VEXDREN-2710 file (C-alpha; in Angstrom, 1 decimal):
% VEXDREN-2710
k/r/px/py/pz
1/ILE/-21.5/107.6/57.3
2/PRO/-19.4/110.0/59.6
3/ASN/-15.5/109.0/59.1
4/SER/-15.6/109.5/62.9
5/ALA/-18.0/106.6/63.9
6/LEU/-16.5/104.6/60.9
7/HIS/-13.0/104.9/62.3
8/TYR/-14.4/104.1/66.0
9/VAL/-16.1/100.7/64.6
10/GLU/-12.5/99.8/62.7
11/CYS/-10.8/100.0/66.5
12/ARG/-12.7/97.6/67.7
13/ALA/-12.4/95.2/64.4
14/ALA/-8.8/95.6/65.7
15/LEU/-9.3/94.2/69.0
16/ASN/-12.2/91.7/67.8
17/PRO/-13.3/89.1/65.4
18/THR/-16.5/89.7/65.5
19/TRP/-16.2/93.5/64.5
20/PHE/-14.0/93.0/62.1
21/ARG/-16.4/90.9/59.6
22/ALA/-18.5/93.6/61.3
23/HIS/-16.1/96.3/59.5
24/SER/-15.6/94.7/56.4
25/ALA/-18.8/93.8/55.4
26/PHE/-19.5/97.9/55.8
27/SER/-16.2/98.8/53.4
28/LYS/-17.9/96.7/51.0
29/GLY/-21.6/97.4/51.4
30/PHE/-21.1/101.3/52.1
31/PRO/-21.9/101.9/48.2
32/HIS/-24.7/99.2/48.2
33/LEU/-26.6/99.8/51.5
34/HIS/-30.5/100.2/49.9
35/LEU/-33.7/101.9/52.2
36/GLY/-35.5/99.6/51.5
37/LEU/-34.4/97.0/53.1
38/GLN/-35.5/96.2/56.9
39/GLY/-35.3/95.5/60.9
40/LEU/-34.2/93.4/63.4
41/VAL/-34.4/91.7/66.8
42/PHE/-30.9/91.0/68.0
43/LEU/-30.9/88.2/70.4
44/GLN/-27.3/87.1/70.3
45/HIS/-25.7/88.0/66.9
46/PRO/-27.5/88.4/63.5
47/LEU/-25.7/91.3/62.6
48/LEU/-22.5/90.0/62.2
49/ASP/-23.3/89.2/58.1
50/LEU/-25.7/92.1/57.9
51/ILE/-24.4/94.1/55.5
52/ASP/-22.6/91.4/53.3
53/GLN/-26.4/90.4/53.0
54/ILE/-27.2/93.6/52.1
55/ARG/-24.7/94.3/49.0
56/GLY/-25.1/94.3/45.8
57/GLN/-29.0/94.0/46.1
58/VAL/-30.2/98.1/45.0
59/ALA/-30.5/96.8/41.2
60/ALA/-32.2/93.7/42.0
61/ARG/-35.3/95.6/44.3
62/PRO/-37.5/98.0/42.1
63/VAL/-38.1/101.9/42.9
64/ALA/-41.4/103.6/43.5
65/LEU/-41.6/106.8/44.5
66/LEU/-45.5/107.9/45.3
67/TYR/-45.8/111.9/46.3
68/GLY/-41.2/112.0/46.7
69/LEU/-41.5/108.7/49.3
70/GLU/-39.6/105.7/48.4
71/LEU/-41.2/102.4/48.7
72/SER/-38.2/100.9/47.1
73/PHE/-38.0/97.8/49.4
74/LEU/-41.6/96.4/47.8
75/ASN/-42.0/95.0/44.1
76/PHE/-43.8/98.1/43.2
77/SER/-42.2/98.6/39.7
78/PRO/-41.5/102.7/39.6
79/PHE/-42.1/102.8/35.9
80/GLU/-46.1/101.9/36.9
81/ALA/-48.5/105.5/36.7
82/VAL/-49.2/107.1/39.8
83/LEU/-52.2/108.3/39.2
84/ALA/-54.8/107.0/41.9
85/TYR/-54.1/105.6/45.6
86/ASP/-55.7/102.6/44.6
87/GLU/-55.7/99.2/46.3
88/SER/-52.6/97.5/45.0
89/LEU/-50.5/100.2/45.8
90/ALA/-52.5/100.7/49.7
91/ALA/-51.5/96.6/49.2
92/VAL/-47.5/98.3/48.7
93/VAL/-48.0/100.9/52.2
94/LYS/-50.0/98.2/54.2
95/ALA/-46.9/95.7/53.6
96/TYR/-44.3/98.0/54.3
97/GLN/-46.3/99.2/57.4
98/GLU/-46.7/95.7/58.6
99/MET/-42.8/95.2/58.1
100/LYS/-41.9/98.5/60.1
101/GLY/-43.8/97.9/63.4
102/LEU/-46.8/101.0/62.6
103/THR/-50.6/100.5/62.6
104/VAL/-51.2/98.8/59.0
105/ASP/-54.0/101.0/58.1
106/GLY/-53.4/101.6/54.1
107/VAL/-53.2/105.2/55.0
108/ILE/-49.6/107.8/54.4
109/GLY/-50.1/109.4/57.6
110/ALA/-47.5/111.8/59.6
111/LYS/-45.6/108.4/61.2
112/THR/-45.5/106.6/57.8
113/THR/-44.5/110.1/55.4
114/GLN/-41.7/110.5/58.0
115/SER/-40.7/106.1/58.1
116/LEU/-40.6/106.1/54.2
117/ASN/-38.3/109.7/54.4
118/THR/-35.8/107.9/56.7
119/THR/-32.4/109.0/54.1
120/LEU/-30.1/106.5/53.5
121/ASP/-27.2/108.2/56.2
122/GLU/-29.2/107.6/58.5
123/ARG/-30.1/103.6/58.3
124/ILE/-26.3/103.3/58.3
125/GLU/-26.1/105.5/61.3
126/GLN/-28.8/103.5/62.7
127/ILE/-26.3/100.0/62.0
128/VAL/-23.4/101.1/63.7
129/ALA/-25.0/102.6/66.8
130/ASN/-27.0/99.2/66.9
131/LEU/-23.9/97.3/66.6
132/GLU/-22.0/99.8/69.5
133/ARG/-25.0/98.8/71.4
134/ARG/-24.9/95.2/71.1
135/ARG/-21.7/95.7/72.6
136/TRP/-23.2/97.1/75.9
137/LEU/-24.6/93.9/76.8
138/PRO/-22.7/90.7/77.9
139/ALA/-21.3/88.9/75.2
140/ASP/-23.1/85.7/76.4
141/LEU/-27.0/86.0/77.9
142/GLY/-27.1/82.8/79.3
143/ASN/-29.6/80.1/78.8
144/ARG/-32.5/81.6/81.1
145/TYR/-33.0/85.1/80.3
146/VAL/-36.5/87.0/79.1
147/PHE/-35.2/89.5/76.0
148/VAL/-37.4/93.0/75.7
149/ASN/-36.8/94.9/72.6
150/ALA/-38.5/98.4/73.4
151/GLY/-37.2/99.3/69.1
152/ASP/-40.1/96.5/68.2
153/TYR/-42.3/96.6/70.7
154/SER/-41.5/92.4/71.5
155/MET/-40.6/90.1/74.1
156/VAL/-39.0/86.6/73.7
157/PHE/-38.4/84.3/77.1
158/VAL/-35.2/82.2/76.6
159/ASP/-35.2/78.9/78.3
160/GLU/-32.0/76.2/78.0
161/GLY/-31.1/78.8/75.1
162/LYS/-33.9/78.5/72.6
163/PRO/-37.1/80.7/73.0
164/VAL/-39.9/78.9/74.5
165/PHE/-42.2/82.2/73.9
166/GLN/-42.3/85.6/72.8
167/SER/-45.4/88.1/73.0
168/LEU/-46.4/91.2/71.9
169/VAL/-45.5/94.3/74.6
170/ILE/-46.2/98.0/74.9
171/VAL/-43.6/100.5/76.2
172/GLY/-42.7/104.0/76.4
173/THR/-43.6/106.8/74.9
174/PRO/-41.0/109.1/73.0
175/LYS/-41.7/111.6/76.9
176/ASP/-41.5/108.4/78.6
177/PRO/-39.3/105.9/77.0
178/THR/-38.8/102.4/78.3
179/PRO/-35.0/102.4/79.9
180/GLU/-32.7/100.2/78.9
181/ILE/-31.3/98.0/81.8
182/GLN/-30.6/94.6/83.1
183/SER/-32.4/93.3/86.0
184/THR/-33.9/90.1/87.7
185/MET/-37.2/88.8/88.0
186/ARG/-38.1/87.1/90.7
187/GLY/-42.3/86.6/90.9
188/PHE/-45.0/87.8/90.2
189/GLN/-48.3/89.2/92.1
190/THR/-51.5/89.1/91.2
191/ASN/-54.2/91.3/91.9
192/PRO/-52.4/94.5/92.5
193/TYR/-52.4/97.8/93.4
194/TRP/-51.2/100.7/91.4
195/THR/-49.4/103.4/93.1
196/VAL/-49.7/106.6/90.9
197/PRO/-46.3/108.1/90.7
198/GLN/-46.2/111.1/92.4
199/SER/-45.4/112.9/88.0
200/ILE/-48.9/111.0/86.7
201/SER/-50.5/112.5/89.4
202/GLY/-50.0/116.3/88.9
203/GLU/-49.6/116.2/84.9
204/GLU/-52.4/114.1/84.2
205/TYR/-55.0/113.5/86.7
206/LEU/-54.2/117.0/89.0
207/PRO/-56.4/118.9/86.0
208/LEU/-59.3/116.0/86.6
209/LEU/-59.5/116.4/90.1
210/ARG/-59.7/120.2/89.2
211/ARG/-62.5/120.3/86.7
212/ASP/-64.7/117.3/89.4
213/PRO/-62.9/116.2/92.6
214/ASN/-64.9/112.9/92.1
215/ALA/-63.4/112.0/88.8
216/LEU/-61.0/109.1/89.5
217/ALA/-63.5/107.9/92.0
218/ALA/-65.5/106.3/89.4
219/SER/-62.2/103.7/88.3
220/GLY/-61.2/102.8/91.8
221/PHE/-58.7/105.6/92.6
222/LYS/-58.7/106.9/96.4
223/ILE/-57.0/109.9/97.2
224/PHE/-54.6/109.5/101.2
225/SER/-53.5/112.6/102.7
226/SER/-49.5/111.9/102.7
227/TRP/-46.8/109.4/101.3
228/SER/-46.5/107.4/104.4
229/ASP/-47.9/103.8/105.4
230/ASN/-50.7/104.2/108.0
231/ASP/-51.6/107.9/106.4
232/SER/-55.5/108.9/106.1
233/GLU/-57.9/108.7/102.9
234/LEU/-59.3/112.4/101.9
235/ASP/-62.6/113.1/100.6
236/PRO/-61.3/114.9/97.9
237/THR/-64.4/117.0/97.5
238/THR/-63.0/118.8/101.0
239/VAL/-59.3/119.9/99.0
240/ASP/-58.6/123.1/97.0
241/TRP/-57.3/121.5/93.8
242/ASN/-55.8/125.1/92.1
243/SER/-54.1/126.1/95.0
244/ILE/-51.8/122.5/94.8
245/HIS/-48.8/122.9/92.6
246/PRO/-48.6/120.0/89.5
247/LYS/-44.8/119.9/90.4
248/ALA/-45.4/119.3/94.3
249/PHE/-47.6/117.3/93.9
250/PRO/-48.4/116.4/98.5
251/TYR/-51.0/113.2/98.5
252/ARG/-50.5/109.6/97.2
253/ILE/-53.1/108.7/94.3
254/ARG/-53.9/104.5/95.3
255/GLN/-56.0/102.6/92.7
256/ASP/-57.7/99.6/94.0
257/PRO/-57.5/95.9/92.0
258/GLY/-60.0/94.8/89.5
259/ALA/-61.2/95.6/85.8
260/SER/-59.7/99.2/85.5
261/ASN/-56.9/98.7/87.0
262/ALA/-53.6/99.8/84.8
263/LEU/-51.7/97.5/85.8
264/GLY/-54.4/94.8/84.7
265/TYR/-54.5/91.3/87.1
266/ILE/-50.7/90.6/87.3
267/PHE/-47.6/92.1/88.1
268/PHE/-43.4/91.3/87.9
269/PRO/-41.5/93.8/89.9
270/PHE/-37.3/94.3/89.3
271/SER/-34.9/96.4/90.8
272/ASN/-34.2/98.9/88.3
273/LYS/-33.7/102.6/89.6
274/TYR/-36.3/103.8/87.0
275/GLY/-39.4/102.9/88.8
276/ILE/-40.2/100.9/86.2
277/TYR/-41.8/97.3/85.8
278/MET/-43.7/95.2/83.4
279/HIS/-47.6/94.2/83.9
280/ASP/-50.8/93.1/82.3
281/THR/-53.2/95.8/81.5
282/ALA/-57.1/96.9/81.1
283/ASN/-56.6/98.1/77.9
284/ARG/-55.8/95.0/75.5
285/TRP/-57.1/96.8/72.2
286/LEU/-53.1/98.7/72.4
287/PHE/-51.9/95.9/71.9
288/THR/-53.2/95.8/67.4
289/GLU/-51.4/98.7/67.3
290/GLY/-47.8/99.1/65.3
291/SER/-46.6/101.4/67.0
292/ARG/-47.1/100.6/70.9
293/ASN/-45.3/103.4/73.0
294/PHE/-48.4/104.0/75.1
295/SER/-46.9/104.0/78.1
296/HIS/-45.0/106.2/80.8
297/GLY/-42.1/103.5/80.7
298/CYS/-43.3/100.2/81.8
299/ILE/-44.1/97.4/80.2
300/ARG/-47.4/95.9/79.4
301/LEU/-47.4/92.1/78.3
302/GLN/-50.0/90.5/76.2
303/ASN/-50.0/87.5/77.6
304/PRO/-48.6/87.2/81.1
305/LEU/-50.1/84.4/83.0
306/ASP/-49.2/81.8/79.3
307/PHE/-46.0/83.3/80.1
308/THR/-45.6/83.0/83.8
309/GLU/-46.6/79.1/83.1
310/LYS/-43.3/79.0/80.9
311/VAL/-41.1/80.0/83.3
312/PHE/-42.6/77.5/86.2
313/MET/-43.0/74.6/83.5
314/GLY/-45.1/72.6/86.3
315/LYS/-42.5/72.7/88.9
316/ASN/-43.6/74.4/91.8
317/GLY/-47.1/72.8/92.1
318/PHE/-47.6/75.8/90.0
319/ASP/-51.5/75.5/88.0
320/LYS/-52.3/78.6/85.0
321/GLU/-56.2/77.7/85.5
322/LYS/-55.7/77.9/90.1
323/VAL/-54.0/81.4/89.3
324/LYS/-56.9/82.1/87.2
325/ALA/-59.4/81.3/89.9
326/VAL/-57.2/83.0/92.4
327/ILE/-57.5/86.6/89.9
328/ALA/-61.5/85.8/89.3
329/ALA/-62.1/86.1/93.4
330/GLY/-60.3/89.1/93.8
331/GLN/-57.5/87.9/95.6
332/GLN/-53.8/88.8/95.8
333/ALA/-51.5/86.3/96.3
334/HIS/-47.4/86.2/95.0
335/TYR/-45.5/83.5/93.7
336/THR/-42.1/83.2/93.4
337/PHE/-40.4/81.3/90.4
338/PRO/-38.5/78.2/90.2
339/GLU/-35.2/80.0/89.7
340/PRO/-34.3/83.5/89.2
341/VAL/-34.6/85.1/85.6
342/THR/-32.3/87.1/83.8
343/LEU/-33.9/90.5/81.9
344/TYR/-32.4/93.1/79.4
345/VAL/-34.8/95.2/78.3
346/THR/-32.5/96.8/75.4
347/TYR/-33.4/99.3/72.2
348/ARG/-32.9/97.2/68.8
349/THR/-34.0/99.0/66.0
350/VAL/-32.2/96.8/63.7
351/GLY/-31.8/93.4/63.1
352/ILE/-32.9/90.1/60.9
353/GLY/-36.3/89.3/59.7
354/ARG/-37.8/85.5/59.3
355/ASP/-36.2/85.7/55.3
356/GLY/-32.6/86.1/56.6
357/ALA/-33.4/89.9/55.2
358/PRO/-32.4/92.9/57.3
359/VAL/-34.9/94.4/59.2
360/PHE/-35.3/98.4/60.1
361/ARG/-37.7/99.7/62.8
362/ASP/-37.7/103.6/63.4
363/ASP/-35.7/105.0/66.2
364/ILE/-38.8/106.8/67.9
365/TYR/-36.7/107.3/70.8
366/GLY/-33.7/109.1/69.3
367/ARG/-31.4/106.9/71.0
368/ASP/-29.7/106.0/67.5
369/ARG/-28.6/109.1/66.9
370/ARG/-27.3/110.0/69.9
371/VAL/-25.5/107.0/70.2
372/VAL/-23.2/108.1/66.9
373/ARG/-23.3/111.7/68.0
374/ASP/-20.8/110.6/70.9
375/MET/-19.0/107.6/69.3
376/GLY/-18.2/110.4/67.3
377/LYS/-16.8/112.8/70.3
378/PRO/-12.8/112.3/70.9
379/ARG/-12.1/110.0/73.6
380/SER/-10.0/110.7/76.5
END
């Protein structure tokens, strides 16, 4: 670990007992940190004893080398001859992929190779970065909140201090990462329109329109002459799409509600400067993937109706079956939560698994490295 980063942890330890425990564990644990130990989700502060939990485990865990890649967290003997990629070795790789949130296919592809080749120093820096990132949140997250972790594609709803709903989520790609924010959720809408952001219109849809002006119509898209509320719909065949610059796309593209709508059937707005929101999706099959970073930054929720049911808990006459009927009828309706729900959208790449073992997720956005780098800069 860089001396500057360790020094920062020492400074924090002098001010906070929590950080003192973490620093103590770091100091004792550095020689014993082991690449094969895996990842976590901090809802409160399970990272406090992280290093203590992995001290001394190097000797207890076997190491297997496969084409120079370390599968050190698994019970795969380093003395077994690896002459062929057989079923037993494929099972080891699949177990690793499942733990790391990768697509579980037993294939050592680019993402799995990158994950396996993560160095010891990088794992240590991940812990430092996540300690620092936890400090950015309130010490007390409250008794009722939604906690989205873009680092492991998960969401949990906590009510009265206890997790009452959990779900898989899809988050932004490395090119369009989901930001870390705090906001408030106040309700949801059924059968939403989707107004395509200008950047997506220019970068993704303009090439389609150049090839075929009617390319978007089959998916329920309409094109309007401007971004004003009272603008008129355009006939896409009357536009010279080759003359439009991708960075200055002048028209508004909107998708009608329906089965093809990118937002699905349910939309959760919340205030933020990035223009992101939480929503359903028409591409539910993507939840079967391990690495679920496919969006433009928004958060796609696997089971949105089940989530709303937990938030309402029968209050305000809420009935999930009636909402389903509203959706099936194609009606747009707005529902207000009985009380606002605090939202934390975070990025955690280190956590504690159900068995208490530390778990590492891959730093898909490269944020851990940037945090550690910034921690090493002189502070005025």
